[in-house]
N, C-alpha and C positions, 0 to 999 in steps of 0.2 A: 326299508321301513316295514313293508308288508311281511318280508321274511322274518323280521324280528317279532312282529306281532303274532305271526303264526307259531313261532317257536315258544313264545310266551304262553299262547293258548294251549299248546301241547304239554308244556310243563305243568300248567294248572290242572289239566285233565289227568295227567299221570299222578299228581299229588292227590287229587280227589279219589282216584281209583285206589291208591295205596291207603288213604284214610278209610275208605269204605271197607277194604279188606281187613284193615286193622280193627275196625269196629266189629266186623263180622266174626273175627277170630279173637276177640278180646278175652273170651273165657280161657282158651288154651294158652294164650300169651301170658295172662296174669298168673295162671297156675304154674307155668314154667318159671316165671320170675319168683313166685313164692317158693318153689322148690329150691332155687338158688339161695334165697334168704334163709330157709330152714336149714340147709346144709351148713351155711356159715355159722348159724347160731348154735346148732346142736354139736358141731365139732369143737366148740369153744370150751373144752373141759378146763383148760388153764387160761383163764381170762386175763391173767397178768403177764402172760408171755409177750415179749416184745416191748414192754415198758422199759425205758432207760432206768438205770439204778438211781434211786432218789426217793423223794417224798411226793406223793400224788394225792390230791384231795378232790373228791367229787361231791356234788350236792344231790343226794338222793331224796331231798325234800328241803326246800328253801322257804316254806311258808309257815303258817300259824293255824289256829282253829278256823279262820275264815275260809270259805270256799274260794279257790283261786285256780284257774285253769293252768297257770304257769308254775304254781308253787304248791307242792303237797306238804304233808306234815313233816316236822323237823327230822332230818336224817342227814348225816355226813359220813361218807366212806373215806377212809384214809389207808393208802397203800404205802408201807414203809419197806423199801426193797421189794421183796416178794411176799410180804405178810400183810393181810387185809384185816382191817378193824372197822367197825361201824359204831358211830356215836349217835344215840337216840334212834328211836324206831317209830316215827309217826306214821299215820295212815298213808299207804302207798309205798312204803320203804322197799318191800320185797319186789314189787312190780317195777319201781324205778331202777333198782339195781339191774333187773333183767333188761330193761330198755336201754340201759347204759352198757349192755353186753358184759356184765360182771356176774360171775358164777357165785351165787349165795353159798354154795358148798365150800368155798374158799375162805369164808369168814372165820377168823381165828378167835375173835372175842367181840362182845358187844359192851359198850359203856353208856350208862345213863347219866344225864346231867341233873334230872329231877323227875318227879312223877306226875306232873300235869298231864291230863289225858292226851293232849296232842303230841306228846313226846313218847308215849308208850302204846298208843292204840294200834300200831302195826306190829307189835311184838309177836303175837300168835302166828301170823302168816310168815314172818321172818324166821321163826324157829322151825316151822314146818318145812320151808324151802331149804334151809340149811341142812336139816335132817335128811331129806329125800335126795337132794343133789349131791350130798357128801357121802351117802350111805353111812351116816355117822354111827360110830360105835359108842360115843360118849356125848352127853348133852353139851350145848354151847356154853362156854364160860361167859357169865354176865357180871360186870362190875357196876356198882352204883352205891350211892350214899345210903345211910340207914333208912330202912323201909323196903329195901329191895326184896327181901324174902316174902313179905306180904303180897307185893305186886306179882311176883313170879308164881307164887302158889295159886293165886286167882286165875292167871292165864293157863297154867298147867291143868287146873281142874276143869276149866272151860273146854280144853282141847283133848281131854282124856278119851271121850267117845271117838273123836276123829282118829286118835292114835290107834285105837282098836280096829276101826274100819280099814285103815290103810295097811296095817300089818296083816290083818286077816285077808285082805284082797291081794296084796302083792307078795307076801311072805317075809319071813324074818331076814333072809339074806339081802333083800332089796331095801327094806325099811326096818333095820334092827331095833327092837323095842328099847334097848339100852341107850340108844342115841337120841331118843325123843326129848324135846324140851330144852331147858336151860339149867345151869348150875349157878346158884347165887354166890357171889363173892362180894359181900358188902364191906364197906370201909368207913372208918371214922377218923376225924382229925384230932390231933393233940398239939398243945403248944400255941404260941401266939401266931406263928406263920400260917396256920390253918391250911397246910398243904401236905400232900402225901405222895411219895413215889410208889406207883402201882406196878410198874414193870421197868426193869433196868437190866437189859441183856445186850452186852456188847455195844453195837452201834445204835440201839434203840432205847429210848426212855419215854415213858408216859407218866405224867404227873397230874394229879387232881388238886384243885384248890377251891376254897370256899368263895362264893360270890353272894350278893344280896338280892334275893328275889322274894323278900318277905311279903306276905306271911308264909310263903313256901320255904320250908326249912327241913333238911339242908338242901342247898342247890349249889352246883359246882360247875366250874369250867375245867378245861384240860389244856396242858401244854405238851406237845409231842415233838421230840427231836429224833431225827434219823441222820446219822453221820453229821454233816455240817449244815443241815437244813432244819428249819424250825417252823412250827405252826402253833397258834393259840386259838382255841375255841372258847368264846366267852360264856356259852350257856346263856340262860335267861337271867338278866340282872339289870339293876340300875347302873349308872356310870360308876365303875368300881375301881378302887385303888388296887385291888388284887389283880384285876385284868391288866391295869397299867404296869404293875410290877412284873408280871409274868411275860408281858409283851415287849419288854426292852430289847430292841434290836432284832426281833424275830422277822423271818421272811414274810410270813402271811398271817394276818389277823382276820379271823372269821367272826364277825361281831353281829349280834342281834341288833335290830333297829326298828323303831316305831316313830312314825311321823304324827305329832300331835295335830298339825293342821289338817291333814287328810283324814285322820281318825275323827276329828271334830265334825267333819262333814257327815260321817256315818252316824255319830251320836245325834246330830241334829235331825238326820233323816228318820231315825227311830222315834225321836221325841215328837216330830211333826206327825208321824203316823199313829201316835198314841201308844207306842210300845215302850212305856216308861222303864220297865225292868231291863230291857236290852240297852236302852240309852244310858242307864246307870252303870251297866257293865262296861260300856265303851268309855265312860268317864273314869271308872275305877282303875282300869288297866294302865292308865297313864303313869301311875306312881310306882310301878315296879318293872319298867323297861327303860331302855336307853334311846335317846333320839339320835338320828344320823349325825347331827352336829357334835353331840357329846362323844360319840364313838370316834369321830374324826379327830377331835381334840386329843383323845387318848392315843390314837395311832400316830399323830404328828409328834406329840411329846415323847413317845416311846421310840421313835425312829423306826417304825415298822416299814418294811419294804413295799408291802401291798396290803390293801384293805378291801375286804369283801363283806357286804351286808347280807345277812340271812335272817330267818324268822321274821320275814317282812310283814309289817302291820301298818295300814290295812292292805288288802289286795290292790294290785296295780293293773287293772284290766285293759286300760287304754294306752295306745302308743303315746309316748312322751311323758307318761307319769313317772317312769324311772328317773328321768331327768329332774322332774319337780321334786321327787323324793330325796334325791342326793344333791340338789343344787347348793344348799347351804354347806353341806359337808365338803363338797369339792372346792369351796373357797377357803377351807381350813386345812384340809389334808392335801399335801402337794404330790403324793405318790399316786401310783395306779389305783383306781377305785372302781369297784363294780357292784351293782345291785344284783344279787344272786338270783338265779332261777333254776328250776329242776334241770338236771343234766349238765350243769356247768362243771368244768374240769380244769384243774390247776396242776401243773407239773413243775416240780422244783428239782432238777437234776443234781445229783451229788457232785461236789467239787466245782460248783458253778454258782453264780448269783442270778442266773436266769429264772424268771417266773413266767411260764407260758399259760395264758388264759384262753380258754375256748370251750368246746364241747368234747365229750369223750371221743377219742380218735377211733 
């Protein structure tokens, strides 16, 4: 018994000495660990290497204009095979792509759903990061409904001085002036279907379709197909027949969602604090978004394989609120359902019905 107690005492002593040495050497240790992380990040020129062939979807922003530590401004990254596209560029888009270990220089094109501030306010930094990381010789192609030229002109004017600073500092070979900014590719709809094929190249098709986010007009959603895997992005909208139509049998539906019950608490809080204009705004936004239950009804009727909520309103800062947010929806939609957060990653391998849900590997 004494021997065991003595051995235990020696073990504790050794552990204390090791902890003291670790604390004393914490600076060099953390620097060495940082060096390993830096080497892994900077070597990642092809951030898509190692992904299985298929359709991959990442949330580089799952939130709304509300401040939310888990959810930045709207941004979705889609990898089709080895081609990377981004849909909307809310605040934090470029930073979140980097945190997901994705190289912004590999963005082939950007697509906008509409021009509410929370969907576009990360555009400037995203254009800069693509330009620098790609050593781009041409501006980034940017697709969007009518109004795109006005939005892009404003951002490019705001970043013109920065363009000059960077080229002057690093030189034309590192940051070619011709690769700065974006190239507007606006589109309009014609006919009753109110949909348009924007890209159709072999195994890949990207279709835009009109949704109802009035008075914001136009506002669109997107349907993406790569080989035998499919995805629909609802964009901001009320419960939409167009989303239901485009979602028939798709693998993954990424749908915006607003909880009237939880947002009502925010409205009441502003009203109680005497902040009537903000309380009015909380009330007004109810009429141009979709509730989780409505989105679940669309997904269930369309036979969607998996449903993910994004553009989450209001913020969900406390553990357990995700369950409250989705509780009614989970009783309607019987497939896999997730309340999205920044960094979420969904893989749909080609030639399979598998849908892997997690974080960026």
